[in-house]
Each structure stands twice: as C-alpha cells, then as structure tokens.
N, C-alpha and C positions, 0 to 999 in steps of 0.2 A: 504493500499500499505506500502511495505517495503522500504522506501526512507528516506535518510538522518537521519539514525539513529546512535546512540552512541554505539559503540561495545567495551567491555572490555575483551581482550583476555589474558587469565592466560597461562602461559608457551609460551609466543608468539615468543620466540626468540630460542625455539627447533626446532626440525625437522619439524614435522606438523605443529606447531604453527607459524614457520617463513613463510612456505608456505602459511598459510592461511592469514596472514599478508599483504603478497605480493600481494595475490589474491584481498583481499579487498581494498588496496591502488589503485592498477592498474585497477581493474575491476568495482569497485563502487564508489560512492560518500560518503560513510559513514565516519564518525569519528572513529579512531581507537586507544584505549589505550592498549598499549602492556606492560604487567607486567609479569615480569621474576625474578628469583632468580639469574641468570647467573651462574648456576652450570657447572661442567666440561662438559656436552653436549650442553650447550647453547653458542652462539656466535653472538655477533653483527655483524660481518660481513655478516651473512646471511641475514640481512635486510639494508645493506649499500645502495643497490639501491632505497629505498624508504624513508631512513631516513631525507631527506630534504624535504619531502612533509608535507605541512601545517596541513594535516588531520591525520598525525602520531605523536603520543606522546609515549614515553618509560619511564617505572618508574621501578627501580630496587627495589626487596623486595621479601619476604618469604610469602607464602600465610597463613603460619601458624601465622604470626604476625597480630593479630585481630586489633589492633590500625591502623596500615597502612592501611590494607583492608577496615575498616570502613571509613578512611579518603577519600580513593579513591572512594568509591561509593559515599560520600558525595560530593567530589570537582568535579567529572567528570560527575555524574549523568547518568549513563549507561541505555540504553533501553534494551541491552541484555549483558548477561556474557557467553562467550564461553569459557568453563573450560577445558583446555589440561595439565595444569601444573601437571607433575607426574615423579616419578621415574620409569623408563620403561624396564631397562634391566633385563631379567630374572636371567642370570648369576650372576649379582651383588645382586639381591635379596636373593640369596642362602648364599652368602658370609656375607650380612649385612642387614638382614630383618628389622630391626627396622628403617632404614632410609626410608624404603618403607610405613611402617604403619605411621610414622610420617608425611610424605608429602601427600601420598596418601589417608589416612584415616582421620587424624586430620585436614590436610590443608583443606580438601573438608568440613568437619564439619565447620570450621571457616568461609569458604566462603559461605556456605549456611546460616549460622546464620547472618552474615553481610547483604546478599542480603535479607533475612527475615525482618530485622529490616528496612533496606531502603525501600523495597517495602511496607511495611506497614506505615512507616512514610511518604513517598512521594506519597502514594496513585497512584502508577503508574499502570495503567490501562492494558498497553501493554508491561510490564516487561517480560522477559524470561530468564530462566537460562538454558543454553545448556551445559550437561554434556557428554564429550567426552571419550569413554572407549574403550574396546577391546573385541575380541571374545574369548580371553583365560579364561574369567570367566566361560564360558561354560564347560571347561574342554577338554577332548580328545575323538575324534571321531574314530570309527572302520573304515573300509575301504568304507562303504557306509553311506549314510545320510548327512544331513546339518544341521547347527545351524539356527534355526529360533528365532523370538522375544520372542517364548513361550518356548525356550528349558531351562531346569533346570540347576541351576548354580551349577559346581561342580570343583571348581580351583585347580590347582595341585601344584602351586609354590607360595612362598610368594608374589611375584608380582601380580599373578592373584588374589591370595585370597584379597590383598590391593584393588585392582580394584573393585572386587565384593564387598566388603564391602562399597566401595564409592558408587558404583551404588545403594546399598540397602538403603544408607543415603538419596539419591537424591530422592529415590521414596516414602520413609518415610517422608520426608519434603513436598512433594507435596500432600500424603494422609492425613497426620495429620495437615498441616497448610496451605494447599491449594497453596503452593508456585508455580508458572507456570513454570514448567520444561519440557523438553525433554531429551531423553538419546540416543546416538548414539553408536553402538558396531561395530568396523571395524576388518577386516583382517590384515594382515601383510602389512605394507606401505614400499615401497622403493622409490628412486629417489634422486635428487640433495639435497646436504647439509646434508644427514644423517650422523651422528655421526660413525666414522670409528671402532666402536666396534660391530656393527651389521652385520650379514651374509654378505650381499651384497658389502657393502663399504670396509669391511675386506677384503674379497677375492679379490677385484679389487687391492686394495693397496698393499696386500701381493704379488699378482702375479707380480706387477710392480718392487717390491723390491727382487722378487726370494725368498721369504720366503715360508714355507709350507703353503697349503691352508686346514685347518682343517674341517674336516667333522665329525659330531658327530656320534658314532655308526657305523651302516651300511649305512647311508645317506638316509634311506627309509622314514624318517618322512615327512609328507606332509604338505604344508601351502598353502593358499589362498593369491595371492600376489595383492596388490591394489597399482597401481601407485599414489603418494602422492598428485599430481594435481587433479586426479579424486577423490580423497578423498575430497579435499578440496572443490570441486564443490558439492559434496554430503553434506558436512556440511553446506554448505550456502543454498541449497536446503530446508534442515531440519530446519535451524534457520528462514527461511524467509516464508517458506511454510507448514512447519510440524503442527502437531495438538498437542496442549499441553496436557501432560501426556502420550505422547505415545513414544514407543522405536522404533528405526530404525536400521536394520542391513546393514552396507555398505560392500560390498565384491566385489572382483576383477574378479570374475568368472574365475580365473587362478591357478588352483590347479597344484602343481608342488612338487617333492620330492626334498629334499635338494641336492641331489647329481646331479639331472637335472638341479638345478639352478646353481650350480658351474661349470658344465660340459658347459652350455651354456655360461657363462661369458667367460670361457677360450677360446671357439670357437670364440666369438666375439672378444676377445682381440688379439687372433691368427691372425684375419682378419685385424684388424685395427692398431695393433702394433706387428708385427711379432717377436718373442723373438730372433729368430736367425739373424735378421736383424740389431739388435742393438750391440753396442760396449759395451759389458759387459764381464768384466774379470774373473767373477765368477759365477758358478752355470749355465754354458751352457746348455740350454734346447730347444728341438725342439718344444714343444707345453708347454702351460701354464698347461695342464692337468698333465704333469710330476711330477707337485707340489703337487697334491692332496694326502692328508694325513689323513687317517682315525684314529680318536682319540676316548677315552673312552667316552661314552655317558653322558650327562647331567642326573643328579639325577631327576626323576620324569619327564623325557622328554615325553610330549604328542605326541600320535602317528600322529594325523591329525586333522586341522582345515579346515573347509569349510562353508562358509556363503551361506545362502539362502537370497539374496538381493532383492526378488520379491516385496516385500511390498514398498519398496522405490522407486522401478521401476514402479511399478503400480500406486502409489498414489502420487508420486511427479515426475515423467518422468525423473528420473535420471538414467543413465547406465554409465560404465566405457568407455572412448573413447580409451584407449591403451590396447593392448592386451600384454602379459607378454614380447613376442619378441621385439616387438616396444618399450615399456616402458623400458626394460633393457638396450636395445641399447643407448636410449638417456640418460640413466643414467650413462653408461660407458664413453660415449663422454663427459658428463659433468664432470666426475672426471679426465680425462685425461686433460681436457681444465683448470682445477681448482687445479692443484695440490699445488699450494701456499695456497689456502684455506685448504687444506688436512694438510699441514704442520702446519700452524698457530693452528689449532684447537687441534693438539695433543699435549699431554703435559704428566706429571707424571702420570695422571689419565688414558691414553690410550697409553700404549706401545704395543698394539695388542697382548697382552699374555692372556692366558687362565683364566677364572675365573669361580667360580661357582663349586668347588669341593671339598669345605669344608662341612664335614660331621660331 
C-alpha cells in the first residue's frame, strides 16, 4: 500500500512541481519535502496555500550541490524522489545552453549518485526514483504518427538534448546499479501558475496589455496539450502504482496548432473581457485577434509532438479529465483572477521579450 510515505520533490516550486506539491498536501497524507533553487521561474507564492501544513517542508538549494543533497537524503529519509528540477524553456536554451547542461544533466547525476548511496546505506526496500521528463526528447513528428515509449530519441534543441541526456542517465543507473526508477515523458503542460514566458500565459498577459501576440513562423507547429492537474494525477499514478524500470508517456490527447491555441485564447478573452468594453486610451481593438503577429520562426523548431498515452491508460487507469477547451478556459479565468501573482513573478528575467535567436 502506498500510504504515509515521505516524498522529496525537486523543483517543487516550479510550475508543474508546485501543482504536484499542492496535490500531495491537499489530496494525500504523505509528508512532502519541497527542494528548489528558486530561480526566476520559481515562486513561493505558488505554494502559499499549503505552506502552513505540518506535512509540508521547504528547503532552498541547488540539485548540483552534492553535499546539501546528500544531507537532505540523510535527514529526511525519503521513500520516493520525484525529480522535476530543470531548466525548461527552449528559447532560453538556445541563448545559454550551458545552464541547461549544468542543471538538467549534472544536477540529475548528483541526485542519482546521492540516491544510490542513500538507497544502499539505508537498505531501502521500497525506495523509488521518479524522473519526470518531456516528449521533446523524441524530436519532431510529421503530420501522422505518435510518440510511444519505444520511440527513438532525436532531440532538436539544447533543452531537449539535456533532458534526453538525463533520461539516459536514469536508465543507466537502473541497469548498472539496479537503482529503482521510473521515467515519465509528458506533452506540453498548461494551467495556473505557469511562468509568463511560455506560449499560453504570454498570450494571455500580452493580450490584456494590448501587446503583440507573437506566433512563430506560420503558426502551424503542433503540440499535444496537457492540463497540469491532469499531469499531476498521472505522476501520482505512476509513482504509486507504476512498475519499476518502466517508462510511461503522459499526454493530453489535445493536438492543436500554435495559431489555433492563440485564436482560442483570443476568442475566450473576447467573451470574458471584451476589449472594446474597457476604458483603454491606447490601442483600441475590436478583438484580441487584432494583436496576432507572425514573427521569425524558432531555430530548429519541431513541427509536431503527439503522445500515445495508451500504456498509462491501460496499465494504470489514467486519462486526462480536461479537454483543451475546458482546460484553457479554466486557465484564462485563473490568470484574470490572479493578476497580482503575475505582476509579482515578473522581473528582470521576464519582460515578455523574444529570446532564442542567438545563432
């Protein structure tokens, strides 16, 4: 039985990590150690609602700090590590790939070695290392086909290459040292508390400020969208019921072109907050779609991602609850109701300006 465990969550203050921590505190009885470096994309405001719970503990630190990581294992004695800590923005990885190699590759190596030492010394029979990764490791699909757990790796960006490297490390530590691991690869997440450099929150906030809504290339690149709370339920299914050594793909069954996503956001905003009904002295528009601007494409931009999530559906009885339309409406409403959070998290690292064009 997966009851009353100690879970150590790396990157637990980030977008997906904070959603996972909120789920664990609100929906389970587990003890949760949240470990995060508090980089530009992490904000403790995202965990304010659970911060007073006695089962929640936060430690600030870097996963590359082996001395600190080793101490956390020794002091907290986790039954499970759920490893989400990562640099994750493709555009930033184009500008500064070394940061992604350091955190995503070296940091994962440090965690694996500390986990292996702890597992061996404590003789933890039911210990598990859960590595959370991305579908971007598989590269680009054409207009047909789906990524499966057997798809070959073919990363296109420094970000996806760093995540592919960390996936390989985790599998190697399982095969070489028998460290108990599971790996999940997910499609594009969206939902509340996402940092405003990503497509969906960037589009929402730019629209509200009457700024251009940038769409890369012709807008026909396709992504499979997964509501973050659906993803978190999938992660918990895997960590509590998944088979050691296995990989599970978690997808949203919601393929959309980028221009479809931006158009739908504009349509929902037109309904919820009509631009012509507001007292705006500048940039008067009839629809937020008037702000859509096509910009030069991202270097190495993958055409299409789409996940076959039938394995987790059949073996662990997981499926997404949100359609893209229902999930995106919830997301937009959350941002409209939490503009103070949006202002708080934006700083010198997020001026909502284009990145990823340094070649």
